[in-house]
C-alpha positions as CSV (number, residue, x, y, z in Angstrom):
1,X,17.0,0.4,14.5
2,X,15.0,2.4,17.0
3,X,11.6,3.6,15.7
4,X,12.2,7.1,17.2
5,X,15.3,7.6,15.0
6,X,13.4,6.3,11.9
7,X,10.4,8.6,12.6
8,X,12.6,11.6,13.1
9,X,14.3,11.1,9.7
10,X,10.9,10.9,8.0
11,X,9.4,13.8,10.0
12,X,12.1,16.1,8.8
13,X,11.0,15.7,5.2
14,X,7.3,14.9,5.5
15,X,6.3,17.8,7.8
16,X,4.2,20.3,6.0
17,X,2.0,23.3,6.9
18,X,-1.7,22.6,7.0
19,X,-2.3,25.2,4.2
20,X,0.0,23.3,1.9
21,X,-1.6,20.0,2.2
22,X,-3.8,18.4,-0.5
23,X,-7.4,19.6,-0.8
24,X,-8.5,16.0,-0.5
25,X,-8.8,14.9,3.2
26,X,-9.9,11.3,3.0
27,X,-11.3,9.5,6.0
28,X,-8.6,7.0,7.1
29,X,-9.6,6.0,10.7
30,X,-11.8,3.0,9.9
31,X,-13.3,0.5,12.3
32,X,-11.8,-2.7,10.8
33,X,-13.1,-6.0,11.9
34,X,-10.8,-7.7,14.4
35,X,-11.8,-11.2,13.6
36,X,-13.8,-13.5,15.9
37,X,-13.3,-15.7,19.0
38,X,-14.5,-18.6,16.9
39,X,-14.1,-18.0,13.2
40,X,-15.9,-21.2,12.2
41,X,-19.0,-20.3,14.3
42,X,-19.1,-16.7,13.3
43,X,-17.1,-16.3,10.1
44,X,-16.8,-12.6,8.9
45,X,-16.7,-11.7,5.3
46,X,-13.2,-12.5,4.1
47,X,-12.5,-9.1,2.5
48,X,-13.4,-5.6,3.8
49,X,-13.5,-2.6,1.4
50,X,-13.3,1.0,2.5
51,X,-13.8,3.8,-0.2
52,X,-11.4,6.7,0.6
53,X,-12.9,8.6,-2.4
54,X,-14.4,7.9,-5.7
55,X,-11.1,6.5,-7.1
56,X,-9.3,5.2,-4.0
57,X,-10.1,2.1,-2.0
58,X,-8.5,0.3,1.0
59,X,-9.0,-3.4,1.1
60,X,-8.2,-5.7,4.0
61,X,-8.2,-9.5,4.4
62,X,-9.9,-10.8,7.5
63,X,-8.1,-12.1,10.5
64,X,-10.2,-15.2,10.2
65,X,-8.7,-15.8,6.8
66,X,-5.1,-15.0,7.6
67,X,-3.4,-13.9,10.8
68,X,-1.4,-11.4,8.7
69,X,-4.7,-9.6,7.8
70,X,-2.8,-7.4,5.2
71,X,-4.1,-4.2,3.6
72,X,-4.2,-3.5,-0.1
73,X,-4.8,-0.3,-2.0
74,X,-6.6,0.3,-5.3
75,X,-5.9,3.6,-7.1
76,X,-8.0,4.4,-10.2
77,X,-7.0,6.9,-12.9
78,X,-8.7,7.8,-16.1
79,X,-6.6,5.4,-18.3
80,X,-5.8,2.5,-15.9
81,X,-5.9,1.5,-12.2
82,X,-3.2,0.2,-9.9
83,X,-3.4,-2.3,-7.1
84,X,-0.7,-2.3,-4.5
85,X,-0.2,-5.8,-3.1
86,X,-2.4,-8.9,-3.5
87,X,-2.5,-10.2,0.1
88,X,-1.8,-13.5,1.8
89,X,-4.5,-15.8,0.4
90,X,-4.2,-17.4,-3.0
91,X,-7.4,-19.4,-3.2
92,X,-10.2,-17.2,-4.8
93,X,-12.8,-19.4,-3.1
94,X,-11.4,-18.3,0.3
95,X,-10.5,-14.8,-0.7
96,X,-12.3,-13.3,-3.7
97,X,-9.8,-10.5,-4.1
98,X,-9.6,-10.4,-7.9
99,X,-13.4,-10.6,-8.2
100,X,-13.9,-7.6,-5.9
101,X,-11.1,-5.5,-7.5
102,X,-12.6,-6.1,-11.0
103,X,-16.1,-5.1,-9.6
104,X,-14.6,-1.9,-8.4
105,X,-13.0,-1.0,-11.7
106,X,-15.0,1.2,-14.0
107,X,-15.9,0.1,-17.5
108,X,-13.8,1.4,-20.4
109,X,-14.8,0.7,-24.1
110,X,-16.9,-2.3,-23.3
111,X,-14.3,-3.8,-20.9
112,X,-12.9,-3.1,-17.5
113,X,-10.3,-0.4,-17.1
114,X,-6.8,-1.9,-17.5
115,X,-5.2,-2.8,-14.2
116,X,-1.5,-2.7,-13.1
117,X,-0.7,-4.9,-10.1
118,X,2.4,-4.0,-8.1
119,X,3.9,-5.0,-4.8
120,X,5.3,-3.2,-1.8
121,X,7.8,-6.1,-1.5
122,X,8.2,-9.8,-2.2
123,X,7.1,-11.3,1.2
124,X,4.3,-13.8,0.6
125,X,1.6,-12.0,2.6
126,X,1.9,-9.2,0.0
127,X,1.8,-11.3,-3.2
128,X,0.1,-14.6,-2.5
129,X,-3.0,-13.5,-4.5
130,X,-1.0,-12.9,-7.7
131,X,-2.4,-16.0,-9.4
132,X,-5.9,-14.6,-9.2
133,X,-4.8,-11.8,-11.6
134,X,-2.2,-13.4,-13.8
135,X,-3.6,-14.1,-17.2
136,X,-6.7,-11.9,-16.9
137,X,-7.4,-9.7,-19.9
138,X,-6.2,-6.1,-19.4
139,X,-4.2,-7.0,-16.3
140,X,-0.4,-6.6,-15.9
141,X,1.3,-8.1,-12.9
142,X,4.8,-6.7,-12.0
143,X,7.2,-9.4,-10.7
144,X,8.2,-9.3,-7.1
145,X,11.8,-10.5,-7.3
146,X,14.5,-7.9,-7.2
147,X,15.4,-8.3,-10.9
148,X,11.8,-7.8,-12.0
149,X,11.5,-4.8,-9.7
150,X,14.6,-3.1,-11.1
151,X,13.7,-3.9,-14.7
152,X,10.1,-2.6,-14.4
153,X,10.7,0.7,-12.6
154,X,14.2,1.4,-14.1
155,X,15.1,3.4,-11.0
156,X,18.7,3.8,-12.2
157,X,17.4,5.7,-15.3
158,X,16.1,8.5,-13.1
159,X,18.4,11.1,-11.7
160,X,16.7,11.0,-8.3
161,X,16.0,7.3,-8.4
162,X,12.2,7.8,-8.3
163,X,10.0,6.5,-11.1
164,X,6.6,7.7,-12.1
165,X,3.5,5.6,-12.9
166,X,0.9,7.5,-15.0
167,X,-2.6,6.2,-14.4
168,X,-4.2,9.0,-16.5
169,X,-4.8,12.2,-14.6
170,X,-3.1,10.6,-11.6
171,X,0.7,10.3,-11.2
172,X,2.1,7.9,-8.6
173,X,5.7,8.2,-7.6
174,X,7.4,4.8,-7.1
175,X,10.3,5.2,-4.5
176,X,12.7,2.4,-3.7
177,X,12.8,2.0,0.0
178,X,14.9,-1.1,0.9
179,X,15.6,-1.9,4.5
180,X,12.7,-4.1,5.6
181,X,13.4,-6.0,2.4
182,X,15.6,-5.3,-0.6
183,X,12.6,-5.3,-2.9
184,X,10.6,-2.7,-0.9
185,X,9.0,0.0,-2.9
186,X,6.8,2.8,-1.5
187,X,4.3,4.7,-3.5
188,X,3.3,8.4,-3.3
189,X,-0.1,9.4,-4.9
190,X,0.0,13.0,-5.9
191,X,-3.7,13.3,-6.1
192,X,-4.5,12.4,-2.5
193,X,-1.1,13.2,-1.0
194,X,-1.1,9.7,0.5
195,X,2.2,7.8,1.0
196,X,1.8,4.0,0.7
197,X,4.6,2.7,2.8
198,X,4.2,-1.0,2.7
199,X,6.2,-2.5,5.6
200,X,8.9,0.2,5.3
201,X,6.9,2.4,7.8
202,X,4.0,1.2,9.9
203,X,2.3,1.9,13.2
204,X,4.0,-0.8,15.2
205,X,7.2,-2.7,15.5
206,X,9.5,-2.2,12.5
207,X,11.2,-5.4,11.2
208,X,14.4,-4.5,9.3
209,X,16.7,-6.7,7.3
210,X,19.3,-4.0,6.6
211,X,19.5,-1.1,9.0
212,X,21.9,1.0,6.9
213,X,19.6,0.6,3.8
214,X,16.6,1.5,5.9
215,X,18.1,4.7,7.2
216,X,19.1,5.6,3.6
217,X,15.6,5.0,2.4
218,X,14.1,7.2,5.2
219,X,16.5,10.0,4.2
220,X,15.6,9.6,0.5
221,X,11.9,9.9,1.3
222,X,12.5,12.9,3.6
223,X,14.7,14.6,1.0
224,X,12.2,14.1,-1.9
225,X,9.5,15.8,0.2
226,X,11.8,18.6,1.5
227,X,13.2,19.5,-1.9
228,X,9.7,19.5,-3.5
229,X,10.5,16.4,-5.6
230,X,7.3,14.9,-4.2
231,X,4.5,17.3,-3.1
232,X,3.5,17.5,0.6
233,X,2.4,14.3,2.3
234,X,-1.0,14.2,4.0
235,X,-0.7,10.8,5.6
236,X,1.4,7.6,5.4
237,X,-0.5,4.3,5.3
238,X,1.1,0.9,5.6
239,X,0.3,-2.6,4.3
240,X,0.5,-4.2,7.8
241,X,-0.3,-3.6,11.4
242,X,0.9,-5.3,14.6
243,X,-1.8,-6.2,17.0
244,X,-0.8,-6.6,20.7
245,X,-4.0,-8.4,21.9
246,X,-6.1,-11.4,20.7
247,X,-9.0,-10.9,18.2
248,X,-12.4,-10.5,19.8
249,X,-14.7,-9.8,16.9
250,X,-15.2,-6.2,18.0
251,X,-15.0,-3.4,15.4
252,X,-12.5,-1.2,17.1
253,X,-10.4,1.2,15.1
254,X,-7.2,-0.4,13.9
255,X,-4.7,2.1,12.7
256,X,-2.9,1.6,9.4
257,X,-2.4,5.3,8.8
258,X,0.0,7.8,10.3
259,X,-0.4,11.6,9.8
260,X,2.6,13.2,8.3
261,X,3.6,15.6,11.1
């Protein structure tokens, strides 16, 4: 599928007037580390964290830890928090993801705020870190296989096929967006007007398993915005990027976000 067709479908529904956008305009153009020419000689910290606002964080695994260098997103509500994806590295010694996420969570009643761990889809680079969270007190990890995804979100029970996750003062819409993979789910955060697109939409080459499903997903997202089912989108941010040149260790801006036109 040509990216121009895909972008056109989304633009039809995600386009909004500037006055209608969220009052929150978080900084998304971040100078992420591009790795190093020699990772053993100059090893960067394995996990970068960027606060978007007081309750929203972008985390990224280093290119020296995994060539995938995926992004993860932590959304914090008043009752619980939600982590989208767990990255590509399972070993907490190499990638202290769970440790960092728990540090970022506020205290609640003498313990950490409950955490819900979800996935954009089942590919390993988006869920390899699950074992770091499974079994932790107050943490629920949603399965990544298609049966678990359908059972948890119960998309068929909603007339428009969109489920809601209530974090407490923060509603996140879970939207099935198969195409890149049958388990793909995108998330729309109503508080920030950010659309977390996983690998369904990203600033680079789109890898698609099922073209027809992908086009249908794009239309679903566009229609939900056009009809007001989901409020206006401020930006779409993905879980992956596609770098065209080797890592140099420089801190140039790597785009994971795309403005909703």
